[in-house]
C-alpha positions as CSV (number, residue, x, y, z in Angstrom):
1,X,64.0,17.0,31.7
2,X,66.8,15.1,30.2
3,X,68.0,15.1,26.6
4,X,66.8,11.5,26.4
5,X,63.2,12.7,26.5
6,X,64.0,15.2,23.7
7,X,65.7,12.4,21.7
8,X,62.7,10.1,22.2
9,X,60.3,12.8,21.2
10,X,62.4,13.5,18.1
11,X,61.6,10.0,16.9
12,X,57.9,10.9,16.5
13,X,57.9,14.6,15.6
14,X,59.9,17.2,13.7
15,X,63.2,17.8,15.5
16,X,62.3,21.5,16.0
17,X,59.2,20.5,17.9
18,X,60.8,17.7,19.9
19,X,61.9,20.0,22.9
20,X,58.4,21.4,23.1
21,X,56.8,17.9,23.1
22,X,59.4,16.7,25.6
23,X,58.6,19.6,27.9
24,X,54.9,19.0,27.8
25,X,55.4,15.3,28.5
26,X,57.7,16.2,31.4
27,X,55.0,18.5,32.8
28,X,52.4,15.8,32.9
29,X,49.6,17.9,31.4
30,X,46.2,16.7,30.3
31,X,46.1,19.0,27.2
32,X,48.5,20.6,24.8
33,X,46.7,23.7,23.4
34,X,48.4,25.1,20.3
35,X,47.7,26.8,17.0
36,X,50.7,24.9,15.5
37,X,49.0,21.6,14.9
38,X,50.9,20.7,11.7
39,X,53.3,18.3,13.3
40,X,51.5,17.6,16.6
41,X,48.4,16.1,14.9
42,X,50.3,13.4,13.2
43,X,49.3,9.8,14.1
44,X,52.7,8.9,15.5
45,X,52.6,11.8,17.9
46,X,49.0,11.2,19.0
47,X,49.9,7.5,19.6
48,X,53.0,8.6,21.6
49,X,51.4,11.1,24.1
50,X,49.0,10.5,26.9
51,X,47.3,13.9,26.6
52,X,45.0,15.6,24.1
53,X,46.4,18.0,21.5
54,X,44.0,20.7,20.5
55,X,43.6,24.2,19.1
56,X,42.2,26.8,21.5
57,X,38.8,26.5,19.8
58,X,38.8,22.7,20.0
59,X,39.6,23.0,23.7
60,X,36.8,25.4,24.4
61,X,34.4,23.2,22.6
62,X,35.5,20.2,24.7
63,X,35.4,22.2,27.9
64,X,31.8,23.4,27.1
65,X,30.8,19.8,26.3
66,X,32.1,18.6,29.6
67,X,29.8,21.0,31.5
68,X,26.7,20.1,29.4
69,X,27.2,16.4,30.2
70,X,27.0,17.0,34.0
């Protein structure tokens, strides 16, 4: 992961959270599950990332829903 990704992430999120966001982007995940949604739930961040950002409870609800739809 290069500093460029951290710099780019810093344009849409608080600078303290930019390395976390950059790491998650670099990992290519489908979800970021965190209790710290204060900065991650901002529209600019949601528009920037290709994955869902959820609390653990939201993830469990989504996971359960996916099984009930099958």
